[in-house]
N, C-alpha and C positions, 0 to 999 in steps of 0.2 A: 504494500500500500504506500502511496506517495503522500507527502505533505503532513506526516504525523509526527515527525521527530521534533522534540522541543528545541533542538539545536537549529532547526531551519529558520525559525522566526521567533525572536524573543520579544517580550512586551516593551523592551527598550527601543526596538526598531520598528515595531508594527503594533498598532492598537488592537485590542480585543474587540470582537463582535459583540454587541449588546445581546443579552440573553433573549429579550423579546424578539429580536430579529431572527435568531436561530429558531426560536419557537414558531414564529410566523412562517418561515421558509419550510420548516419541517412539516407543519400542518398542511401547507399547500402541496408539498411533495407527496405526503401521505394521501391526500385527496386525489391527486392525479393518478397515483398508483391504484387506489381502490376503484377509481372510475374505469380503469382498464380491466380490472379483475371482475367488477360487477357493473356491467353497462347500465343496469336499471338505476343504480345510484346516480349516474350522470343525468338520467332523465329526471330523477327526483330533484336534483339541484336546480334544474331549469324550472320545474314546477314551483319550487320554493321561491326562487327569485321572482317569478311572475306574481305570486301571491304577495310577496313583500313590496314589490313595486306598486301594486294596486292599493295596498293598505297605506303606504306612505303618501301616496297621492291623495287619498281620502283624509289623511291626518297630517297636514303640512307642518305642524309644529313638532312632530315626533322626531325629526332629524336632529333637532337641538339636544334632545334627551338621549337618543340611541346612537347617533352617528349616522353616517351616510348609508345608502343602500348597499354599497360595496362592503362597508365595514360589517353590517349586520349579516349579509349573505355569505361572508367569508368565515363567520364564526362556526366552530366545530367542537364536538366532543367525540372521543373514540372510546372503544371498550376492548379490553383484552382479558385473557384468562391464563393464569400461570399455574404450574404444577408443583414447584419446589420452593421452599423458603429462600434458598440461595438465588433463585431466579428473581424473586421479589427484591432481594437486597441489592442486586446489580441494577435492576430496573429503576429503583429509587435513585441510584447514582446517575443513571442515564438521564432520567427526567430532570435531575438537579442541574445538569448542563444547560437546560432550557428554562431554568428558574421556576420549576414546577415541584411542589412539595405535597406530601400526603395529607389530605384533609378529610376528616370524617371516618367513622367505622360503620359498615353496613353488613348486617347479618342476614344472609339469604337462606340460612338453614330453616328459618321460620316458614319459608315457602317450599320446604322439602328439597332444596337445592344444596349440593355439598360444597359450597364456597362461601367465603366472606370477602369483603371488598373495602377498598378505600379509593379516593379520587385524587390523582395528581393534578395540581393546578397552580397557577400563580396566585399569590395572596395580596400583594400590594395593589391598591386601587388604581394607580397609574399603569402598572403592568397589566392589570385586567382590562383597562381601557385600550391599551395598545393591541393586545391579543389574548383573549381569555381561553385559549386551547386547554381542554381538560381530557384526561384519560381515566375512565372508570376501570379500575384494575382489580380483578378477582384472583384469589388464591385458593387452590383445591384444599379442602379440609380432609386430610387422611383420617383424622380421628372419627369422622362420621361414616367411614366405610367399614364393612365387615372384614374380618381378618384376611380372608383369602383374596378378596377384591383389593384390599390395601396392598397386599404382597405383590399382586400382579401389577398394580399401578406404579408402585415403587420400582419394580423391576424394569418396567417400560421407560420410566423417566430417569433412571439412575445415571446413565451416561449421556443424557441429552444436554447439549450446550446451545442455547438459543442466541448467543451473542457472537459476532465475528471477532477475530483477534484485533482487527482494526478499530472497532468501536470500543473495545476494552482499553486499548492503548490511548485512544483519544479521551476517554473518561479519566484515565490516570493523568494525562497531561493537564486537563482542565482543573483537576483537583490540586495538582502540584504548582501550576503556574497562575491559577486564578482566572483563567479564561482561555478562549480559542482565537487564533488569528483567522482572517477571512478564509484562507485555504484550508485550515484545519476545520473550520465550521462547515465548509462545503463537504469535506471528507466525512465529517461526523454525520451529517444528514444522509449521505449516500450509504454509509455503513450501517447506521441505525435502522434505515428502512428495511434492511434484509431481515431483521428480527420480526417484522410485522407482515412480511410477504406471505401470500398463500402458496402452499405446496400441495399439489394434488396426490402426492405419493405418501401413504401412511407409513408409520414406523412399525406397526404391528400387523399380524395376519388378520384377515377378515373375521375369523372365528373369535379372536381376542377382542376386536373392535365390538362385535355383537355382544360379547359378555359385558364389556364396559357399558354399552348402550342400555342393557337391561337394568343396570343400576341407575344410570342417569346419562342423558344426552350430553350434559356438561362434562361429565367424567370422560366420555368417549372423545369429546372435542379436545380436551386438555391432554389426555394421556396417550393419544394415538398418533399425534402428528409431530413434525420436526420443530415447530415453533408456535408461538401464540399469535397466529394470523389475526389481524384486526377483524373482529366479528361484526362491528358496525361503526359507521362514521356518521355523525348526526349534525345536520345543519339546523340553524335557528330560524323559525318562521314566526311571523307576527300575527297570523290568524290560523291557528291549528284546526279549528272547526271547518273552515273553508278548505284548507289543505286536505284534510281527511276525506271530505265529501268529493273533492276533485279527483283524488286517487281512486275512489270507488267508482265514480262516473267514467273514468278512463279504463276501467276493467282491471286495475291493479289489485291483487289480492292483499287486503289489509288485515290487521288484527281487528276484532269486532268493535273495540271501543277506544276512545281517547283516554289514556291513563292519567290519573291525577285529579285535581279539582274540576268541578263542572265549568262549562263555558260561562263567562260573565263574572267569575270571581278572580280578581287579579292577584292571585296568591301562588307562590311556590313554582311548580313546574308541571307542564302537561306534555305528554309524549304519545306518539303513535308510530306505526311502522308498517312497511310491507313485509309479508311473511318471509321467513328464511328460505333461501333457495336450495333446491336439491342439486348438488354438484357432483359431477363424475369424479370418482376417487379410485386410485390404484392401490391395491393391497398386496404386499409381498406374499408369494406362494410357497416360500421355503426352498425353492429350487433355482433361485436366481432370477425368476420372472415375476410377473404381477398378474392378479386377477382384477377384473373391473367390478367396482361397487359404487356406492353412493354415500354422501355425507350431507347432513343438513345442519347448518349452524349460522351462516352469515346472512344478515338481513339489513334492511334500510330503515333507520329510525329518524324521526323528526321531533323537535322539541320547541315549546314556547315557554319562555321564562318570565316570571312575574316578581312580585315583591316578597322578600324574605320575611318569614314570620318569627316572632319571638316565642320562647318556650311555652308560655301560657296559651297562645293561639295554636301552636303545633299540637298540644295535647287535645284540643278540641278537634282539630283536623284529623288526627289519628283515630279518635273515637268515632267520628262520622264516617271515615273511610272503612273502618271495621264493620260498621253497620251496613254500608253499601255493599261490602263484600258478601255479607250474609244474604242480603236481598238479591244481589246479582246471581248468587248460586241458585236461588229458586227460579230466577228468570231463565237461566241456562237450561234448566230441566224442560222448558217449553220449546227448546230449539234455538239455534243461533240466529235465525231470522227474527224471532221475537226478542231475543236479547239485544241484537243490534238496534231494533226499532225503539225499544223502551228503556234501555240502560241510562242514557243521558238524562231523560226526563225523571227517572227514578232518583238518580244521583243529585240532580238539581233540587228536587223536593226535599231530600235529606238535608242539604246545605241551607236551603231556604228556611227550614225550621230550626236548624241547630247552629249555624255559624253567624254570629251577630254583627257581621261587617261585610258589606257588599262592595264598597269603594275604597280607594286608597285613603281618602279623607277619613272615612270611618275607621280604617285600620290605624291611622295615626292618632285619632282622638281617643280611641280605646287602648292605645299603647299595645296594639297587636302586631304591628309591623316595624321593621327597621327603616329609618329615614336619615338622610343627611340634610343639613340645613345650610342655606346659602344666602348671603346678603344680595339683594337686587339693587338696581340703581338708586331707587328712592331711599333704601336703607343706608347706602354708602353716603348719600348726601345729607340725610337727617341725622347728623352725629349727636345732636342733643337728645333725641329720643332713644338712640342706642346707648348713650352714656347713662341715661336714666335707668334703662332696663338692666344694664350691667351693675349699676350701683345697688339697685333693688335686689338683684340676684346674690350679690356678694354679702349684703346685709343679712338676707335670709339664711345664706350658707353659714355665716358666722353665728347667728342665733341657733342654728341647728347643730352647731358643735362639730362641723367637719370642714375640711380645707377645700375651698372652692376650686383650687387648681388641680385637685385629684379627680380621678375617674370613678364614678359610681359603678361598681361591678355589675349591678343589675340593670344598668341603663339609666336614663334621666329620671329623677324623682318627680313627683307630682308638681312640686313648685316650679321646677325647671321647665316642665312641659307647659305649665300655665303661662309662663313668661314667653316661651317660644310661640304659643298659640296667639298671644296678644300681638307679637311682632308680625306674625303671618296675617292676622286680621287687619292690621294697619298698613299692610302692603310693603313692609320693610324686609321681610325674609320669605323665602319659599322653601318648601319641603320637597325633597326628591326621594322617591322610593329606592331602597337598596335592592338591586337585582339579586335574586336567589341564584347563587353560583354553584350549588351543590346538587345532591340527588335525593330521591325518596326510595327507601328500600322496598316499599310495597309496589311502587310503580316499576322499579328495576326488576323485581321478581316477576311482576305481571308480564312485562315485555319479554323477559327470558322464557317464561313458561309458555307464552303464546307462540313462541318460535322454536319450541323443542321438536325434535323428530317425533312423529306420531308413535314410534315404537319405543320411545324413551320410558324408562322407569323413574320413580321418585324415591328419594331416601325417606326413611322414617326417623325423624330427628326428635328425640325427647330431650336432647341436650340444650344447654344454654349457649349463648354466644361466647366467643373466645377471643376477645379483643387483645388480650395479653399475647396470644399465639401470633397474631398478625403483627403486633408491634415488635415482638422478638425477632421476627423475620426481617422487618424493616430496619431494626437497630435503632429505632427512635419512636416516640409517641406520635400518633396521628394528631393533626391539628383539630381544634374545636371551632367549628364554623360559627357557632353563636358568639364565641369570644371575638372572632374576626369581625363579625357584623357590629357587635357592641363597640369595638374600638373605632370602627369607621364612623359610626353614629356619634360617639363621644368626641372624636377629634373635631368634627364639624361644629358641635355645640361649643366646645372650648374656644374655637376660632371666633365665634360670635360673642360669647358672654364673658370671656376672660380678657 
């Protein structure tokens, strides 16, 4: 491999490429590769861009909040599945080159899937604004497999190396030097892509693949192949209901429902997808040749992101989602056509009755959502009003016995919110919803299960989640996304009131 020696270009002679630029180029290169591997994904991007163009034309002020059409249409998240703790450890180092760190713990065993997950993403608000590329990364849980299946999976994965020597060397250089030069960054992107590329030749005989499949389609996908091929790459759409219907009208086979909150509630994350493709796969026959077979794992997902919720609102959301799951199971008994026709109405009814905030303004007033606060022109000019609000806030803070310069760990207190509301009502400050940058385990599990091979088994998991196991593999704790959102909100408040 060329261009990977630390002697070729030192930071004293050539500047390092910013991490967001490597992340942006890698995301684009991944998208180009996946488009060639899954042509329907390319069609999906065109549909998404068309929906986004129409939506932004109907809402001309949206560009100031979200960025340009190109910026929104370029946004992606991917998903991969790993088999061994050491694979996750190196993957964490690989993503760190691009400024992406693990955030959140997601236990998918609650949906009878033998994996748990985290999401690698940037966490700084400026980095997110430049390029918010995320990769939802799952790790096989050997502890959920029976003894014989575990032995077979460990044997299949034992000598697997999903990373090229070139990318390992470039990761080492980045860690030693603190960055990559332009040539090294280009080499890194090329070498890293090899880890995520689809290989249609399995590592195991078809009989072994079928054995894995009886336990779980996810196990078969993880333990039977040369690497963690990207199993979906997700663009962001601004009207997922219209997108889902357009896919159905075009004859694209979709999952039955849009996962997540109902249409009209600007909260968290909604997702839909076209169903996983049946792809020709070659299995070794033990005699130096191959037999033809099939594998179903890769699909096309689309997401719409909304306002991040605070824990008290997340508790309500989780309770309503559990209720919807129960009622949805009853609908499914009447057939998929009935389920498709009535699910969204049923879900909306549950939220209409149980979730007491329908707009971003209601979310803010009830302290249900995370928001950042900005001075607008009138606020910057009316310094007397702002100074008065600051003095009142400091006085109340002093009376309350806590330091006004510190951050309240639970978010803004009631008095602080009242002052902010008064500044908003007087037209001095505006509140901007914080976009939910993370994932929902119920929705992730729903998407995964909707795209399982029809021959797939499901594990019977009576065990609890095992966050410690995932963090041990990572070599570090996963980030708390609520803490990140609180800090984002708190910084904006301090900028106005201190």
